[in-house]
C-alpha positions in Angstrom: 0.0 0.0 0.0 1.2 3.5 -0.9 1.6 6.3 1.6 -1.5 8.3 0.5 -3.7 5.6 -1.0 -7.2 7.0 -1.7 -6.6 10.2 0.2 -7.8 13.6 -1.2 -5.0 16.2 -1.2 -5.5 19.8 -2.5 -2.4 21.5 -4.0 -2.7 25.2 -4.8 -0.6 26.7 -7.6 -0.5 23.2 -9.2 -0.3 24.4 -12.8 3.5 24.7 -13.1 6.8 24.6 -11.2 7.0 23.0 -7.8 3.2 22.8 -7.4 3.1 20.6 -10.5 5.9 18.4 -9.1 4.2 18.1 -5.7 1.0 17.0 -7.4 2.8 14.3 -9.5 4.5 12.9 -6.4 1.2 12.8 -4.4 -0.4 10.9 -7.2 2.5 8.5 -7.4 2.0 7.9 -3.7 -1.7 6.9 -4.3 -3.3 10.2 -3.4 -6.2 11.8 -5.3 -4.9 15.2 -6.2 -7.1 18.3 -6.5 -5.1 20.6 -8.7 -6.1 24.2 -7.9 -4.7 27.1 -9.9 -5.8 30.5 -11.3 -4.8 29.1 -14.7 -7.5 26.5 -15.4 -5.9 25.3 -18.6 -2.6 24.7 -16.9 -4.1 22.4 -14.2 -6.2 20.6 -16.8 -2.9 19.8 -18.6 -1.3 18.6 -15.3 -4.4 16.5 -14.6 -4.0 14.8 -18.0 -0.4 14.1 -17.3 -1.2 12.5 -14.0 -4.0 10.4 -15.6 -1.7 9.2 -18.3 0.8 8.1 -15.6 -1.9 6.1 -13.9 -2.8 8.5 -11.2 -6.0 10.3 -10.2 -6.5 14.1 -10.3 -9.1 16.8 -10.5 -8.5 20.2 -12.0 -10.2 23.2 -10.4 -9.8 26.9 -11.0 -8.9 28.8 -7.8 -7.9 32.4 -7.1 -6.4 32.0 -3.6 -6.7 35.7 -2.9 -10.5 35.6 -3.4 -12.7 34.3 -0.5 -15.6 33.5 -2.9 -13.3 31.4 -5.1 -11.9 29.6 -2.0 -15.5 28.9 -0.9 -16.4 27.4 -4.3 -13.4 25.1 -4.2 -14.3 23.9 -0.7 -17.8 23.2 -1.7 -16.8 21.2 -4.7 -14.2 19.2 -2.7 -16.6 18.4 0.1 -19.3 17.4 -2.3 -17.0 14.9 -4.0 -14.8 13.6 -1.2 -16.3 14.7 2.1 -12.9 14.9 3.8 -9.6 16.3 2.7 -6.6 14.6 4.2 -3.9 17.0 2.9 -3.5 20.6 1.8 -0.4 22.0 0.1 -0.5 25.8 0.2 1.9 26.4 -2.7 0.4 29.2 -4.8 2.6 32.3 -4.8 3.9 35.1 -6.9 7.6 35.0 -7.4 9.0 34.3 -10.9 7.3 37.4 -12.4 8.8 39.8 -9.8 11.2 42.4 -11.0 14.1 42.7 -8.5 14.5 46.2 -7.2 15.3 48.2 -4.0 12.4 48.0 -1.6 11.7 51.7 -1.8 11.0 51.3 -5.5 8.4 48.5 -5.1 5.0 49.8 -6.4 2.3 49.7 -3.8 0.0 47.8 -6.2 2.6 45.0 -6.6 3.2 44.8 -2.8 -0.6 44.5 -2.2 -1.1 41.8 -4.9 1.8 39.8 -3.7 0.6 39.8 -0.1 -2.9 38.9 -1.2 -1.7 35.8 -3.0 1.4 34.7 -0.9 0.1 35.5 2.6 -3.7 36.0 2.5 -4.0 33.0 0.2 -2.9 30.2 2.6 -5.1 31.7 5.3 -8.2 31.9 3.1 -7.7 28.4 1.6 -7.0 26.7 4.9 -10.0 28.5 6.5 -12.3 27.5 3.6 -11.2 23.8 3.7 -11.2 23.5 7.5 -14.4 21.6 7.9 -13.1 19.0 5.3 -9.7 18.9 7.0 -11.4 18.3 10.4 -13.5 15.5 8.8 -10.3 13.6 7.9 -9.3 13.0 11.6 -5.6 13.4 11.1 -5.1 15.8 8.2 -1.9 17.6 7.3 -1.4 21.1 6.0 1.9 22.0 4.3 2.6 25.7 3.8 5.3 26.5 1.3 7.7 29.1 2.6 11.2 30.1 1.4 14.7 30.1 2.9 15.2 33.5 1.4 13.5 34.7 4.6 16.5 33.5 6.7 19.1 34.6 4.1 17.9 38.2 3.9 18.5 38.5 0.2 18.0 41.9 -1.3 15.8 42.8 -4.3 12.4 41.4 -3.4 11.6 42.5 0.1 7.9 42.0 -0.4 8.3 38.4 -1.3 10.5 37.7 1.7 8.1 39.5 4.0 5.2 37.4 2.7 7.1 34.2 3.3 8.2 35.3 6.7 4.5 35.7 7.4 3.9 32.2 6.2 6.4 30.8 8.7 4.7 32.7 11.6 1.3 31.6 10.4 2.4 28.0 10.3 3.4 28.0 13.9 0.2 29.6 15.1 -2.0 27.4 12.9 -0.3 24.3 14.4 -1.3 25.3 17.9 -4.9 26.4 16.9 -5.6 23.2 14.9 -3.7 20.7 17.1 -6.9 20.0 19.0 -8.5 18.8 15.8 -5.6 16.4 15.1 -4.5 18.6 12.1 -0.8 19.0 11.6 0.6 22.2 10.1 4.2 22.5 8.9 6.1 24.6 6.4 8.5 23.5 3.7 11.1 26.1 3.2 13.0 25.6 -0.1 16.3 27.1 -1.1 16.9 28.1 -4.7 15.1 25.6 -6.8 15.0 25.4 -10.6 12.0 24.2 -12.5 10.6 24.6 -16.0 9.5 28.1 -15.1 12.1 30.6 -16.4 14.1 32.6 -13.8 15.8 35.4 -15.7 16.8 37.2 -12.5 19.5 34.7 -11.7 22.7 35.2 -13.6 25.3 32.4 -14.2 27.7 34.2 -11.8 25.0 34.3 -9.1 24.3 30.6 -9.6 28.0 29.7 -9.3 28.2 31.7 -6.1 25.2 29.9 -4.6 26.7 26.5 -5.5 29.9 27.5 -3.7 28.0 28.5 -0.6 26.0 25.3 -0.4 27.2 22.1 1.2 25.9 20.3 -1.9 27.4 22.0 -5.0 24.7 21.6 -7.6 21.4 23.0 -8.7 18.2 21.8 -6.9 15.2 20.6 -8.9 11.7 19.7 -8.0 12.7 16.1 -7.3 14.7 17.4 -4.4 11.6 18.9 -2.7 8.8 16.4 -3.3 10.0 13.8 -0.9 9.7 16.2 2.1 6.2 17.1 1.1 5.2 13.4 0.7 6.6 12.8 4.2 4.7 15.7 5.8 1.4 14.6 4.1 1.8 11.0 5.3 1.3 9.3 8.6 5.1 9.0 8.9 5.0 12.6 10.2 2.1 12.1 12.6 4.2 13.6 15.5 5.6 16.5 13.5 3.7 19.8 13.6 4.5 23.5 13.9 7.9 23.0 12.1 9.7 24.8 9.3 11.8 22.4 7.4 14.6 23.9 5.3 15.5 22.0 2.1 18.4 24.0 0.8 21.4 21.9 0.0 23.2 23.2 3.1 23.4 26.9 2.2 21.9 27.7 5.6 22.0 25.8 8.9 19.4 26.6 11.6 
């Protein structure tokens, strides 16, 4: 029997990048993946990929910053599955950010990023809470970033939003522990997916390799195992934790 056999797991931001990779791994572990993304065509494509590989997935449109959209997702999921055993709050704005000094960040960009990256996990978790409670042992994984602890310049609003995710994770864990719901945060270091990242120069990449204990690029395959662990019963005594997956560039 696989780790997640027959369990419904919602993954936000599942249309590309790490969200897509998490979804594929969850399906490989036997989970029924609800792929939620603002780009409906993208998640339909990922659902088809999972189906062709022998897995089970559902594609749903979701704007994590919109309470009504979150409520519609919750209604659809409850109607089909009744209970949700796992939630991966992955949706975030990052790859489209233009790096700049914090005093030059447009207010509109700041507000939109906070609405997706910080308000989003709160809204989605709140909307799905009845379904998570019904699972009697659900797991929530909030995706943060190790950029928070490194203090990298150029995207202060992104770093502030992910610092908020870390704090939210700790508080959620205590508020939901009585419902036997675990809440943890995966905190990736620099990870390269199919999504272009024009902000990283070859020189910067070389410098990061030198600073890491493991001197290579990280890909989605380096992140998915931790998510699979946190969603499974193997982590049943793990909650309120931020787990860094960064190749040893940072030790905490």
